[in-house]
N, C-alpha and C positions, 0 to 999 in steps of 0.2 A: 974702856971698858976691858978688862982682863979677861982670860978666857975660864979662869975660874967663876968670874959673874956671870961671865956669858950662860955658863952651863948651869948656873943655879939661877938664872933669871925667871921667874915665874912662866914664860910664854916660850920657855927654851921646850918643853917637853911636849905639850901641845903642837907646837910647829913640827918638831920631829915626827910626831903620832902622824900629823897631815902628810908630811912628806911620804913616810912609810906606806901610808893607806895609796896616796896617789902611785907611789912604784907597783905597790903590790897588785892594784886594782889594774895598771897597764899592763902588767905581767899576765895575769888573769883572764885579761880580753885577747891577748895573744895567746895564752896556750888553749883556750876554747875554742877561738874562731880559728885559728891555723894550724891546728893539731896536725890533721891531715897534711897539709907540707910541709910543716918540721919534721915530722917523721922519719921522713926518707933521709932527711938532710942528716939529723942528727943522730939516727941509726936507733933510737927510741921509739918504743910503741904507740901509736895515737891514743890510745887509750889512757895511759899512763899523764901522758901530756895533756891529756884534756880533764881529765881526773885533778889532777896538781891545780890547773885553772879554775874547776868547778868547787875546789877546797878552800881555795884562796878567798872566794867569794864573801863568806860569813867575816871571816877574819878581817878582812878590808871594811865590811860594814862596822864592825866592833870598832877596830881602830880608827874609822872616820869619826865616828861616835864621840870616842875618847877625846878625838883634837878637838872637839867642838866646845869641850866643857872647859871653863876656867883654870880650872885647877883638878885635872883628872885624879883619881883614888891611885893613892902610890902601888896598892894592889893590883890593881886592872894594868897600869903601866909595867910593874912585873913579871903580872902574866902574858903582856903583850913580848917584851924581852927575852921569857921564857919560851915562848913560842917560837920567834925569830930565831933562837938557838938551836931548836930542835930541827927548825928547818934546814937550819945550813947542815946538821949532821946527817939529815935526811939526803941532804943534796950531795954530798960527799959520798954516802953510802951508793947511792944512784951510778956516781961518777966512775966510781971504782969498785963497789963491792957487791952492786945486784946481780940480777940474772941475767943483765945485759950487756953488750958490748956496743957502748955509744964510740961513735966515730969523733974524730979529734974535733970537728965542730961541736959536736953535740957535750965533750966533756968541757970544752971552752964557754958554751952555752950555761952550762949547768954550775960549773965554777964560777963563772963571770956574776950571775944572778945571787949565788952563795955569799958573795964577798959584798956584796952590795945590802944582803941581806945582815951579815955578821958588821957592817960598818951601823947598820939602825939597831941593831941590839948592844952592841958597845955603846954609841951614844947614848942611847937609852939607859944602860946599866951608870954611864960614868954621869950622865944627869941625874938619874934618883940618887945618887951618891953624893950628890953635889947641893941637890934640893933638901937633904933632908933636914927636920929640925936640929938645931944642937943641944946637945944633953946638957939637961938640966945640972 
């Protein structure tokens, strides 16, 4: 199977959404449960970390729900891709442009998860393009 065939496979996007939901869910649990422990290490406010985790919870539910569908609506997948790109932009702002001065570990943590989310966004976008119906 070629890369193009893999990206256009009917199960590619649901599987990608499932992995995105699992990774986002793990991040949400980490941020909510360990905000007070992470805050001094990352030099980011515990409230910011906890809020980011709580904000992820409905996203995780929606993305997981979409992943269970045989053929998730293209518009819904596009919305997930857009939210992922927005999360990446917000992460870069937190790391470099916000009111905080994160530690090197904080910058690495924020940018590391942003890179993972960027991968999900890119793969989702590419998967949408590869699976679009041929023009008549």
